[in-house]
C-alpha positions in Angstrom: 76.1 -68.1 99.5 74.7 -66.1 101.9 76.5 -63.0 100.9 75.2 -63.6 96.9 72.0 -64.2 98.0 72.1 -61.0 100.1 74.1 -59.1 96.9 71.2 -60.3 94.3 68.4 -59.1 96.5 70.2 -55.6 96.9 70.9 -55.5 93.4 67.1 -56.9 92.5 66.3 -53.7 95.0 68.3 -51.3 92.9 66.7 -52.4 89.4 63.1 -51.4 91.2 64.4 -48.4 92.4 65.9 -47.0 89.3 62.9 -48.0 87.4 60.8 -46.2 90.2 63.4 -43.0 89.7 63.0 -43.1 86.2 59.8 -43.1 86.1 59.0 -40.5 88.7 61.6 -38.4 86.6 59.3 -39.1 83.3 56.4 -38.1 84.9 57.9 -34.9 86.8 58.7 -33.6 83.2 56.4 -31.1 81.0 54.7 -32.9 78.3 55.7 -30.9 75.8 55.1 -33.1 72.8 51.8 -33.8 74.3 51.0 -30.3 74.1 52.2 -29.7 70.7 50.0 -32.5 68.9 46.9 -31.2 71.1 47.5 -27.4 70.0 48.4 -29.1 65.9 45.0 -31.0 66.1 43.1 -27.9 67.5 44.7 -25.9 64.6 43.7 -28.5 61.9 39.8 -28.5 63.0 39.4 -24.8 62.9 41.1 -25.1 59.3 38.3 -27.7 58.6 35.8 -25.1 59.6 34.9 -27.1 62.8 33.5 -24.0 64.5 31.0 -24.3 61.8 30.6 -27.4 61.1 31.4 -29.6 64.5 30.8 -26.6 66.7 29.8 -28.6 69.7 33.2 -31.3 69.5 35.7 -28.2 68.5 34.5 -26.2 71.5 35.0 -29.0 73.6 38.6 -29.5 72.1 39.2 -26.0 72.7 38.4 -25.9 76.4 40.1 -29.1 77.0 43.2 -27.1 75.3 43.2 -24.6 77.4 42.6 -27.0 80.8 45.6 -28.7 79.6 47.4 -25.2 79.3 46.4 -24.5 82.8 47.8 -27.4 84.4 51.3 -27.3 82.6 51.4 -24.0 84.3 50.6 -25.4 87.9 53.1 -28.1 87.1 50.7 -30.8 87.0 52.5 -32.6 84.1 50.7 -35.9 84.8 47.3 -34.4 84.5 48.1 -32.2 81.5 49.5 -35.0 79.6 46.2 -36.8 79.8 44.3 -33.9 79.4 46.0 -32.8 75.8 46.2 -36.5 74.4 42.4 -36.3 75.3 42.3 -32.5 73.5 44.1 -34.3 70.4 41.5 -37.1 70.3 38.6 -34.8 70.6 40.1 -32.0 67.9 40.8 -35.0 65.9 37.5 -36.2 65.9 36.0 -32.8 65.5 38.4 -32.1 62.2 36.5 -35.6 60.9 32.7 -34.4 61.3 33.4 -31.2 60.2 34.8 -32.5 56.8 31.7 -34.8 56.6 29.2 -32.2 57.6 31.0 -29.6 55.6 31.0 -32.0 52.4 27.6 -32.9 52.9 26.5 -28.9 53.2 28.3 -28.8 49.6 26.3 -31.4 48.2 23.1 -30.0 49.5 24.2 -26.1 48.1 24.9 -27.9 44.8 21.5 -29.7 44.8 19.9 -26.5 46.1 22.1 -24.5 43.0 20.9 -27.3 40.5 16.9 -27.2 42.0 17.3 -23.0 41.4 18.8 -23.4 38.2 16.3 -25.8 37.0 13.8 -23.3 38.2 15.4 -20.9 36.6 15.5 -22.7 33.1 11.3 -23.4 33.2 10.5 -19.9 34.3 13.0 -18.9 31.3 11.2 -21.3 29.4 8.0 -20.1 30.4 8.4 -16.4 30.1 9.6 -17.5 26.1 6.1 -19.6 25.8 4.7 -16.3 27.6 6.6 -14.0 25.1 5.9 -15.9 21.5 2.2 -15.8 22.8 2.1 -12.1 23.3 4.1 -12.0 19.9 1.4 -14.0 18.3 -1.9 -12.0 19.9 -0.2 -8.7 18.7 0.1 -10.0 15.3 -3.3 -11.0 15.6 -4.3 -7.7 16.8 -2.5 -5.8 14.1 -4.5 -8.0 12.1 -7.9 -7.8 13.1 -6.8 -3.7 13.3 -5.7 -3.9 9.6 -8.9 -5.7 8.6 -11.0 -3.0 10.8 -9.2 -0.1 9.0 -9.7 -1.8 5.4 -13.5 -2.6 6.2 -13.7 1.4 7.7 -11.6 2.4 3.9 -14.0 0.7 2.4 -17.4 1.4 4.4 -16.1 5.2 4.1 -15.6 4.8 0.5 -19.2 3.1 0.0 -20.6 6.1 2.1 -18.9 8.7 -0.3 -20.1 6.7 -3.3 -23.7 6.4 -1.9 -23.6 9.9 -1.3 -22.5 10.9 -4.6 -25.0 8.5 -5.9 -27.7 10.2 -3.9 -26.6 13.8 -4.8 -26.4 13.1 -8.4 -29.8 11.3 -8.6 -31.3 14.6 -6.5 -29.8 16.8 -9.0 -31.4 14.7 -11.4 -34.2 14.5 -10.2 -33.7 18.8 -9.7 -33.3 19.3 -13.3 -36.0 16.8 -14.1 -38.2 18.6 -12.0 -36.7 22.4 -13.7 -37.0 20.5 -17.1 -40.7 19.5 -16.7 -42.0 22.9 -15.6 -40.0 24.4 -18.0 -41.5 22.1 -20.7 -45.2 22.5 -18.6 -44.5 26.8 -19.1 -43.7 26.5 -22.5 -46.0 24.5 -23.4 -48.9 26.6 -21.8 -46.9 29.6 -23.5 -47.4 28.0 -26.6 -50.8 27.1 -26.5 -51.7 30.3 -25.5 -49.9 31.4 -28.3 -51.6 28.9 -30.6 -55.1 29.6 -29.0 -54.3 33.5 -29.9 -53.2 33.3 -33.4 -56.0 31.2 -34.5 -58.1 33.9 -32.5 -56.7 36.3 -34.6 -57.0 34.5 -37.6 -60.6 33.2 -37.9 -62.1 36.2 -35.4 -64.2 33.8 -33.1 -63.3 33.5 -29.5 -62.1 29.7 -28.9 -62.8 30.0 -25.1 -66.5 31.0 -26.2 -67.0 28.5 -28.5 -65.7 25.5 -27.1 -68.2 26.5 -24.1 -71.2 26.2 -26.6 -69.8 23.2 -28.4 -68.5 24.4 -31.3 -65.6 22.7 -32.4 -65.7 23.4 -36.1 -63.2 26.1 -35.9 -60.5 23.3 -34.8 -61.6 20.0 -36.3 -63.5 19.3 -39.8 -67.3 18.4 -38.4 -68.5 14.9 -37.9 -67.3 11.6 -36.3 -64.4 11.7 -39.1 -63.2 14.8 -38.2 -63.1 13.8 -34.2 -61.4 10.7 -35.5 -59.0 12.8 -37.4 -57.6 14.6 -34.4 -56.9 11.5 -32.7 -55.6 9.3 -35.0 -52.1 8.6 -34.1 -49.3 9.7 -36.0 -46.2 8.2 -37.1 -44.6 11.9 -37.9 -44.9 15.5 -36.2 -43.5 18.8 -37.6 -42.3 21.1 -34.9 -44.5 24.4 -34.8 -43.5 27.8 -33.1 -43.8 27.5 -29.7 -43.6 23.9 -29.5 -41.8 22.1 -26.5 -41.3 18.0 -26.0 -43.5 18.6 -23.3 -46.7 19.6 -25.2 -45.8 17.4 -28.2 -46.1 14.3 -26.0 -49.1 16.0 -24.5 -50.7 16.1 -27.9 -53.5 13.8 -28.3 -52.4 12.6 -31.9 -48.8 11.7 -30.0 -48.7 10.1 -26.9 -51.7 12.2 -25.3 -48.7 12.2 -22.1 -46.7 14.8 -21.6 -44.6 12.7 -19.1 -43.6 10.5 -22.1 -41.5 13.2 -23.8 -38.3 11.0 -23.3 -39.3 9.0 -26.0 -39.4 11.5 -28.4 -36.1 12.7 -27.6 -34.4 9.1 -27.4 -36.0 8.6 -31.0 -34.7 11.9 -32.6 -31.5 12.1 -30.7 -29.9 13.0 -33.9 -31.6 15.7 -34.7 -32.3 17.0 -31.2 -28.9 18.5 -29.4 -30.7 20.4 -26.4 -34.6 18.8 -26.0 -35.3 22.5 -24.5 -34.6 23.9 -28.0 -35.9 22.1 -30.8 -35.8 24.5 -34.8 -39.1 25.1 -35.9 -40.0 22.8 -39.0 -38.2 19.5 -37.6 -39.8 16.7 -38.7 -40.2 14.6 -35.3 -40.7 10.7 -35.5 -43.0 9.6 -33.0 -42.1 5.9 -31.8 -44.7 3.6 -31.4 -42.8 0.7 -29.8 -41.2 0.8 -26.3 -41.1 -1.9 -23.7 -43.2 -1.1 -20.4 -39.7 -0.8 -18.9 -38.9 1.7 -20.8 -41.8 3.5 -20.9 -41.6 3.5 -16.7 -37.6 5.1 -17.0 -39.0 7.7 -19.6 -42.0 9.0 -17.0 -39.5 9.0 -13.8 -36.9 10.8 -15.8 -39.3 13.2 -16.8 -39.9 13.6 -12.9 -44.0 11.9 -13.0 -45.0 11.5 -9.7 -45.2 8.0 -7.8 -47.6 6.7 -8.2 -48.6 8.0 -11.8 -51.7 7.8 -13.4 -51.5 7.9 -17.1 -54.6 10.3 -18.9 -57.6 8.0 -20.0 -56.7 8.3 -23.7 -53.1 8.2 -23.2 -51.3 6.7 -26.7 -48.6 4.2 -24.7 -46.1 2.6 -26.9 -46.0 -1.3 -27.3 -43.1 -3.6 -27.3 -42.5 -4.6 -30.4 -43.9 -7.9 -31.6 -42.0 -11.0 -32.7 -42.5 -11.0 -36.9 -44.6 -14.0 -38.4 -43.0 -16.5 -40.5 -43.6 -16.3 -44.0 -45.6 -19.5 -45.7 -43.8 -21.2 -48.3 -44.0 -20.0 -51.7 -46.4 -22.1 -54.0 -44.6 -23.8 -57.1 -46.2 -21.9 -60.1 -46.4 -24.4 -63.5 -44.7 -22.6 -66.3 -46.7 -21.7 -69.1 -45.6 -23.4 -72.8 -44.4 -20.8 -75.2 -47.3 -19.7 -77.6 -46.1 -20.0 -81.4 -45.0 -16.5 -82.4 -47.3 -15.0 -85.2 -45.0 -13.0 -87.7 -46.1 -9.3 -87.3 -44.8 -6.2 -88.0 -42.4 -4.5 -86.4 -44.0 -1.5 -84.1 -42.4 1.3 -82.0 -43.1 0.7 -78.3 -45.6 2.7 -76.5 -44.3 5.0 -74.2 -45.3 5.2 -70.7 -46.3 8.0 -69.0 -43.9 9.5 -66.9 -44.7 8.9 -63.1 -45.6 12.0 -61.2 -43.5 13.8 -58.9 
């Protein structure tokens, strides 16, 4: 019994000693698998860009890996194994943190890009609106410029028309003044010629006779003769040396030389050139004209403004409306008288009218 007990105790001691030997042997071998796993974890963390997105944890993992490798070289396998396990855990943590941080950064970058794109789109929309406004303003400016150009052309045309009208009026006034002067000179020459002819025919000095009041040489004596000299005439026969200016100034015509255009208008079919009127022509003297026609005639003849006509001027008057004819009265028809039988006699010849 005692031998068996001793044998059992010896076997137990041997078992314990074997376990210790096995444990010692395991601790004495290099932690190759642990180191490989630690290096793989560090590489995975590096590929996950842990150096950027989890720099602190990754740096500690690298330092722990360097320390574990140093202990392996120093044959401190137990400490190296513990360090390798710690490095693996830290590297895996760094990898996980790097992945999360990188995803978060990508999301933020996407948001930033979206915000930038939205801002760019808004800027593009604003730019398009500004371009549209600029185009609209340019169109309005072009329309205004076109209107201004048209107004300038119209103003230029109006100015040219006004200048042409003024030049025409000035030329007409000059011609009227020249015509009036020519008529005045012709009238003066005609008057001088008539006076010379009367002096030659009568042998009387007319100027001297007029100074002495001897008017019998020109007009019939007495009031009847004076009235006859100033009695308005309806016609006038052109004498040698006569002009429309002088005829209009005749006391029996208008006694106003500036009314000669009325004579010209009343005889347009007979007078081609108002400066040249044929001798012997019978002129009609118009006695009907509106005040406007009288003013226009004097203006055309070059009368000064304001113009005061001579005291004895015979101004044509507007035509008067004809008075309505009185109703015809009924005349009773006489009863026919009984015809007495008479002998037929030849009818008496009426005397022919004298031509």
